[in-house]
VEXMAR-431245 format. One record per residue: residue in three letters; z, y, x negated of N, C-alpha, C in turn. Coordinates in pm, 1 decimal, padded with zeros to 6 digits. Last residue first. Layout:
<pagus>
{res ALA&n.pz Z&n.py Y&n.px X&ca.pz Z&ca.py Y&ca.px X&c.pz Z&c.py Y&c.px X}
...
</pagus>
This chain:
<pagus>
{res UNK&n.pz -03370.8&n.py -00015.9&n.px -00419.0&ca.pz -03449.7&ca.py -00078.8&ca.px -00523.7&c.pz -03484.1&c.py 00007.3&c.px -00633.0}
{res UNK&n.pz -03204.3&n.py 00037.0&n.px -00214.0&ca.pz -03338.0&ca.py 00096.8&ca.px -00206.2&c.pz -03430.3&c.py 00041.0&c.px -00314.8}
{res UNK&n.pz -02969.2&n.py -00078.4&n.px -00293.7&ca.pz -03043.8&ca.py -00142.1&ca.px -00185.1&c.pz -03186.6&c.py -00087.3&c.px -00173.0}
{res UNK&n.pz -02889.1&n.py 00110.4&n.px -00485.8&ca.pz -02914.2&ca.py -00029.4&ca.px -00527.5&c.pz -03000.5&c.py -00100.0&c.px -00420.1}
{res UNK&n.pz -02847.9&n.py 00333.6&n.px -00321.8&ca.pz -02951.8&ca.py 00337.4&ca.px -00428.0&c.pz -02988.7&c.py 00197.0&c.px -00475.3}
{res UNK&n.pz -02631.9&n.py 00238.6&n.px -00170.4&ca.pz -02758.3&ca.py 00272.9&ca.px -00105.0&c.pz -02871.6&c.py 00273.2&c.px -00206.9}
{res UNK&n.pz -02440.4&n.py 00213.7&n.px -00377.9&ca.pz -02483.1&ca.py 00096.6&ca.px -00301.1&c.pz -02616.6&c.py 00122.7&c.px -00230.8}
{res UNK&n.pz -02411.3&n.py 00482.0&n.px -00463.3&ca.pz -02454.2&ca.py 00378.1&ca.px -00557.5&c.pz -02507.7&c.py 00255.1&c.px -00483.7}
{res UNK&n.pz -02315.1&n.py 00600.4&n.px -00226.3&ca.pz -02442.3&ca.py 00645.2&ca.px -00284.4&c.pz -02497.5&c.py 00537.4&c.px -00377.4}
{res UNK&n.pz -02069.9&n.py 00461.8&n.px -00208.7&ca.pz -02168.5&ca.py 00453.9&ca.px -00101.3&c.pz -02307.3&c.py 00489.4&c.px -00154.3}
{res UNK&n.pz -01941.7&n.py 00545.0&n.px -00440.4&ca.pz -01970.8&ca.py 00401.7&ca.px -00422.7&c.pz -02076.4&c.py 00380.8&c.px -00314.7}
{res UNK&n.pz -01916.9&n.py 00819.9&n.px -00380.8&ca.pz -01996.3&ca.py 00775.3&ca.px -00496.4&c.pz -02034.3&c.py 00628.3&c.px -00483.4}
{res UNK&n.pz -01747.8&n.py 00809.5&n.px -00154.5&ca.pz -01881.4&ca.py 00869.7&ca.px -00144.7&c.pz -01970.2&c.py 00819.5&c.px -00257.8}
{res UNK&n.pz -01518.6&n.py 00695.2&n.px -00268.5&ca.pz -01591.7&ca.py 00622.8&ca.px -00164.2&c.pz -01732.9&c.py 00677.9&c.px -00148.5}
{res UNK&n.pz -01447.8&n.py 00905.6&n.px -00441.1&ca.pz -01477.2&ca.py 00772.4&ca.px -00495.2&c.pz -01558.0&c.py 00692.0&c.px -00394.6}
{res UNK&n.pz -01395.7&n.py 01106.3&n.px -00254.3&ca.pz -01503.1&ca.py 01124.2&ca.px -00353.0&c.pz -01544.8&c.py 00991.0&c.px -00412.1}
{res UNK&n.pz -01176.8&n.py 00994.8&n.px -00115.7&ca.pz -01302.5&ca.py 01022.4&ca.px -00046.4&c.pz -01418.8&c.py 01037.7&c.px -00143.5}
{res UNK&n.pz -00999.6&n.py 00721.8&n.px -00269.7&ca.pz -01029.8&ca.py 00864.4&ca.px -00255.4&c.pz -01164.2&c.py 00885.5&c.px -00188.9}
{res UNK&n.pz -00839.4&n.py 00461.0&n.px -00107.2&ca.pz -00953.7&ca.py 00498.2&ca.px -00189.6&c.pz -00984.3&c.py 00645.6&c.px -00164.5}
{res UNK&n.pz -00651.3&n.py 00417.6&n.px 00087.8&ca.pz -00604.4&ca.py 00465.0&ca.px -00041.7&c.pz -00716.5&c.py 00501.6&c.px -00138.4}
{res UNK&n.pz -00829.4&n.py 00157.1&n.px 00240.0&ca.pz -00718.2&ca.py 00252.8&ca.px 00249.9&c.pz -00666.9&c.py 00288.3&c.px 00110.3}
{res UNK&n.pz -01023.9&n.py -00029.4&n.px 00254.5&ca.pz -01045.1&ca.py 00079.3&ca.px 00158.9&c.pz -00933.4&c.py 00183.6&c.px 00161.1}
{res UNK&n.pz -00958.8&n.py -00194.7&n.px 00460.5&ca.pz -00946.8&ca.py -00248.6&ca.px 00325.2&c.pz -00961.8&c.py -00140.7&c.px 00218.3}
{res UNK&n.pz -01033.7&n.py -00047.3&n.px 00684.4&ca.pz -00891.4&ca.py -00053.4&ca.px 00650.4&c.pz -00869.9&c.py -00106.0&c.px 00508.8}
{res UNK&n.pz -01307.3&n.py -00106.6&n.px 00698.8&ca.pz -01265.1&ca.py 00027.7&ca.px 00663.9&c.pz -01120.0&c.py 00027.2&c.px 00617.0}
{res UNK&n.pz -01290.7&n.py -00373.4&n.px 00777.7&ca.pz -01361.3&ca.py -00338.9&ca.px 00653.8&c.pz -01318.5&c.py -00200.8&c.px 00605.5}
{res UNK&n.pz -01154.1&n.py -00344.1&n.px 01021.6&ca.pz -01089.8&ca.py -00415.6&ca.px 00912.2&c.pz -01156.9&c.py -00384.9&c.px 00778.5}
{res UNK&n.pz -01347.0&n.py -00206.1&n.px 01172.5&ca.pz -01214.3&ca.py -00148.2&ca.px 01151.3&c.pz -01147.8&c.py -00212.9&c.px 01029.1}
{res UNK&n.pz -01557.1&n.py -00392.1&n.px 01175.7&ca.pz -01576.1&ca.py -00259.8&ca.px 01116.5&c.pz -01441.8&c.py -00197.0&c.px 01080.4}
{res UNK&n.pz -01433.3&n.py -00603.6&n.px 01312.2&ca.pz -01484.8&ca.py -00624.2&ca.px 01175.7&c.pz -01502.9&c.py -00490.4&c.px 01104.7}
{res UNK&n.pz -01380.8&n.py -00479.5&n.px 01558.8&ca.pz -01270.3&ca.py -00528.3&ca.px 01476.1&c.pz -01315.7&c.py -00547.3&c.px 01331.8}
{res UNK&n.pz -01640.6&n.py -00430.1&n.px 01649.5&ca.pz -01548.1&ca.py -00320.2&ca.px 01628.1&c.pz -01433.5&c.py -00360.0&c.px 01538.4}
{res UNK&n.pz -01730.2&n.py -00696.6&n.px 01671.9&ca.pz -01797.3&ca.py -00602.9&ca.px 01582.0&c.pz -01704.1&c.py -00487.0&c.px 01547.5}
{res UNK&n.pz -01550.8&n.py -00804.9&n.px 01864.9&ca.pz -01564.6&ca.py -00863.7&ca.px 01731.7&c.pz -01627.0&c.py -00768.0&c.px 01631.5}
{res UNK&n.pz -01354.0&n.py -00748.9&n.px 02088.3&ca.pz -01452.5&ca.py -00657.3&ca.px 02031.0&c.pz -01471.8&c.py -00699.1&c.px 01884.2}
{res UNK&n.pz -01145.8&n.py -00907.6&n.px 02161.6&ca.pz -01279.6&ca.py -00953.7&ca.px 02195.8&c.pz -01390.7&c.py -00858.5&c.px 02149.8}
{res UNK&n.pz -00915.7&n.py -00764.9&n.px 02072.8&ca.pz -00948.9&ca.py -00896.2&ca.px 02017.9&c.pz -01093.1&c.py -00938.2&c.px 02044.8}
{res UNK&n.pz -00980.8&n.py -00408.4&n.px 02039.6&ca.pz -00929.3&ca.py -00528.5&ca.px 02105.1&c.pz -00984.0&c.py -00657.2&c.px 02045.1}
{res UNK&n.pz -00951.5&n.py -00206.8&n.px 01738.0&ca.pz -01017.8&ca.py -00250.7&ca.px 01862.7&c.pz -00958.8&c.py -00381.1&c.px 01914.9}
{res UNK&n.pz -00662.3&n.py -00028.9&n.px 01635.6&ca.pz -00755.9&ca.py -00137.6&ca.px 01606.4&c.pz -00819.8&c.py -00181.5&c.px 01738.7}
{res UNK&n.pz -00639.5&n.py 00327.2&n.px 01682.4&ca.pz -00595.9&ca.py 00189.5&ca.px 01709.4&c.pz -00705.8&c.py 00088.6&c.px 01674.6}
{res UNK&n.pz -00669.4&n.py 00562.5&n.px 01407.0&ca.pz -00691.2&ca.py 00514.7&ca.px 01543.2&c.pz -00648.3&c.py 00370.7&c.px 01559.2}
{res UNK&n.pz -00814.8&n.py 00537.7&n.px 01077.9&ca.pz -00725.6&ca.py 00598.0&ca.px 01176.7&c.pz -00759.0&c.py 00542.3&c.px 01315.3}
{res UNK&n.pz -00849.8&n.py 00489.1&n.px 00727.4&ca.pz -00870.5&ca.py 00443.4&ca.px 00863.8&c.pz -00768.7&c.py 00506.8&c.px 00958.2}
{res UNK&n.pz -00882.8&n.py 00771.6&n.px 00505.1&ca.pz -00822.4&ca.py 00645.1&ca.px 00546.8&c.pz -00842.6&c.py 00617.6&c.px 00695.0}
{res UNK&n.pz -01187.0&n.py 00966.7&n.px 00533.0&ca.pz -01063.8&ca.py 00926.3&ca.px 00464.4&c.pz -01011.3&c.py 00795.4&c.px 00521.3}
{res UNK&n.pz -01433.5&n.py 01046.4&n.px 00637.2&ca.pz -01311.1&ca.py 01074.6&ca.px 00713.2&c.pz -01181.8&c.py 01043.7&c.px 00641.5}
{res UNK&n.pz -01641.9&n.py 00995.1&n.px 00451.9&ca.pz -01655.0&ca.py 01103.6&ca.px 00550.2&c.pz -01521.4&c.py 01144.6&c.px 00611.6}
{res UNK&n.pz -01555.6&n.py 00778.9&n.px 00298.3&ca.pz -01605.9&ca.py 00900.3&ca.px 00234.7&c.pz -01608.0&c.py 01019.2&c.px 00328.0}
{res UNK&n.pz -01488.8&n.py 00594.2&n.px 00495.6&ca.pz -01386.2&ca.py 00637.1&ca.px 00400.4&c.pz -01428.2&c.py 00767.5&c.px 00333.7}
{res UNK&n.pz -01738.7&n.py 00565.0&n.px 00622.4&ca.pz -01623.9&ca.py 00615.7&ca.px 00698.2&c.pz -01514.3&c.py 00668.0&c.px 00604.3}
{res UNK&n.pz -01889.6&n.py 00458.9&n.px 00406.9&ca.pz -01928.2&ca.py 00583.1&ca.px 00472.3&c.pz -01808.8&c.py 00646.0&c.px 00543.9}
{res UNK&n.pz -01752.5&n.py 00225.6&n.px 00349.5&ca.pz -01760.9&ca.py 00329.3&ca.px 00246.6&c.pz -01799.0&c.py 00462.6&c.px 00308.4}
{res UNK&n.pz -01792.2&n.py 00088.6&n.px 00594.8&ca.pz -01657.3&ca.py 00121.0&ca.px 00547.5&c.pz -01659.9&c.py 00233.0&c.px 00443.6}
{res UNK&n.pz -02075.6&n.py 00064.5&n.px 00604.6&ca.pz -02000.8&ca.py 00131.1&ca.px 00710.5&c.pz -01864.8&c.py 00180.0&c.px 00660.3}
{res UNK&n.pz -02124.2&n.py -00085.6&n.px 00371.6&ca.pz -02182.9&ca.py 00046.5&ca.px 00389.1&c.pz -02104.3&c.py 00127.4&c.px 00491.8}
{res UNK&n.pz -01982.6&n.py -00318.9&n.px 00441.5&ca.pz -01942.3&ca.py -00242.5&ca.px 00322.5&c.pz -01997.6&c.py -00099.7&c.px 00331.1}
{res UNK&n.pz -02130.0&n.py -00402.2&n.px 00661.7&ca.pz -01988.2&ca.py -00366.3&ca.px 00678.9&c.pz -01939.1&c.py -00283.3&c.px 00561.2}
{res UNK&n.pz -02371.9&n.py -00456.8&n.px 00532.5&ca.pz -02367.3&ca.py -00354.5&ca.px 00636.4&c.pz -02223.2&c.py -00308.5&c.px 00660.8}
{res UNK&n.pz -02293.2&n.py -00668.3&n.px 00370.5&ca.pz -02333.3&ca.py -00543.1&ca.px 00307.1&c.pz -02331.3&c.py -00429.3&c.px 00409.0}
{res UNK&n.pz -02244.5&n.py -00857.8&n.px 00569.8&ca.pz -02135.7&ca.py -00820.8&ca.px 00477.9&c.pz -02166.4&c.py -00685.9&c.px 00410.5}
{res UNK&n.pz -02498.5&n.py -00884.9&n.px 00691.1&ca.pz -02385.7&ca.py -00829.0&ca.px 00765.3&c.pz -02271.5&c.py -00782.9&c.px 00675.3}
{res UNK&n.pz -02764.5&n.py -00779.1&n.px 00467.3&ca.pz -02687.0&ca.py -00880.2&ca.px 00538.6&c.pz -02563.1&c.py -00813.1&c.px 00600.5}
{res UNK&n.pz -03000.0&n.py -00505.1&n.px 00529.6&ca.pz -02897.9&ca.py -00575.8&ca.px 00450.9&c.pz -02827.3&c.py -00682.2&c.px 00535.5}
{res UNK&n.pz -03341.3&n.py -00502.2&n.px 00601.0&ca.pz -03207.0&ca.py -00491.9&ca.px 00658.9&c.pz -03108.1&c.py -00569.7&c.px 00573.8}
{res UNK&n.pz -03552.6&n.py -00344.2&n.px 00355.9&ca.pz -03514.4&ca.py -00456.7&ca.px 00441.4&c.pz -03371.0&c.py -00440.2&c.px 00487.8}
{res UNK&n.pz -03589.4&n.py -00081.8&n.px 00261.5&ca.pz -03704.1&ca.py -00171.8&ca.px 00273.3&c.pz -03676.0&c.py -00297.9&c.px 00357.6}
{res UNK&n.pz -03423.3&n.py 00175.0&n.px 00452.2&ca.pz -03419.1&ca.py 00069.4&ca.px 00350.0&c.pz -03537.2&c.py -00024.9&c.px 00370.7}
{res UNK&n.pz -03387.6&n.py 00395.8&n.px 00612.1&ca.pz -03523.0&ca.py 00365.4&ca.px 00565.9&c.pz -03524.4&c.py 00260.3&c.px 00456.3}
{res UNK&n.pz -03124.9&n.py 00447.3&n.px 00658.1&ca.pz -03205.1&ca.py 00407.3&ca.px 00773.2&c.pz -03347.1&c.py 00366.6&c.px 00734.9}
{res UNK&n.pz -03033.3&n.py 00544.2&n.px 00420.2&ca.pz -02994.0&ca.py 00407.8&ca.px 00455.6&c.pz -03075.6&c.py 00356.7&c.px 00574.9}
{res UNK&n.pz -03100.1&n.py 00812.8&n.px 00406.3&ca.pz -03188.3&ca.py 00715.1&ca.px 00340.0&c.pz -03157.2&c.py 00571.3&c.px 00381.2}
{res UNK&n.pz -02879.4&n.py 00933.8&n.px 00524.3&ca.pz -03009.3&ca.py 00939.4&ca.px 00592.2&c.pz -03103.2&c.py 00831.0&c.px 00537.2}
{res UNK&n.pz -02686.3&n.py 00880.2&n.px 00335.4&ca.pz -02661.3&ca.py 00838.4&ca.px 00473.7&c.pz -02790.0&c.py 00841.8&c.px 00555.0}
{res UNK&n.pz -02794.7&n.py 01005.9&n.px 00114.6&ca.pz -02788.2&ca.py 00859.6&ca.px 00114.4&c.pz -02765.9&c.py 00807.2&c.px 00255.6}
{res UNK&n.pz -02750.8&n.py 01270.3&n.px 00191.3&ca.pz -02887.9&ca.py 01223.3&ca.px 00173.1&c.pz -02893.2&c.py 01070.6&c.px 00176.5}
{res UNK&n.pz -02471.3&n.py 01273.7&n.px 00186.7&ca.pz -02540.5&ca.py 01296.5&ca.px 00314.0&c.pz -02686.9&c.py 01251.2&c.px 00306.6}
{res UNK&n.pz -02433.6&n.py 01232.3&n.px -00089.8&ca.pz -02377.1&ca.py 01139.5&ca.px 00007.7&c.pz -02450.4&c.py 01152.2&c.px 00141.9}
{res UNK&n.pz -02545.6&n.py 01463.5&n.px -00194.2&ca.pz -02604.5&ca.py 01334.1&ca.px -00228.1&c.pz -02560.5&c.py 01226.7&c.px -00129.3}
{res UNK&n.pz -02362.0&n.py 01647.7&n.px -00086.0&ca.pz -02504.2&ca.py 01657.0&ca.px -00052.3&c.pz -02573.7&c.py 01524.3&c.px -00078.5}
{res UNK&n.pz -02128.5&n.py 01561.3&n.px -00213.4&ca.pz -02135.4&ca.py 01561.3&ca.px -00066.9&c.pz -02281.0&c.py 01566.4&c.px -00020.9}
{res UNK&n.pz -02195.5&n.py 01609.3&n.px -00479.8&ca.pz -02170.0&ca.py 01472.1&ca.px -00434.8&c.pz -02182.1&c.py 01463.3&c.px -00283.0}
{res UNK&n.pz -02209.9&n.py 01886.8&n.px -00473.0&ca.pz -02327.5&ca.py 01808.8&ca.px -00510.5&c.pz -02312.7&c.py 01664.0&c.px -00462.3}
{res UNK&n.pz -01945.7&n.py 01953.5&n.px -00398.4&ca.pz -02055.3&ca.py 01985.3&ca.px -00306.9&c.pz -02182.6&c.py 01907.9&c.px -00341.9}
{res UNK&n.pz -01782.5&n.py 01884.8&n.px -00613.9&ca.pz -01776.5&ca.py 01804.9&ca.px -00490.9&c.pz -01896.9&c.py 01831.6&c.px -00402.3}
</pagus>
């Protein structure tokens, strides 16, 4: 697990240096995979109706409920590597 965690943390830093900004759907996927990998299943109250970005992030993360943290970390790393080219 420690090797994966290290790779996951490196990918989280590398995501800021992507050659181009991913589309919104991909950004939400990155966010959700990161949160699931770092914290596990979604927690806390859903943001208010007019917080569109917060709601989208919450819902993207909620879709991953039940996904193991290690699995989410690996999917995050794979997605970042794919986006890096």
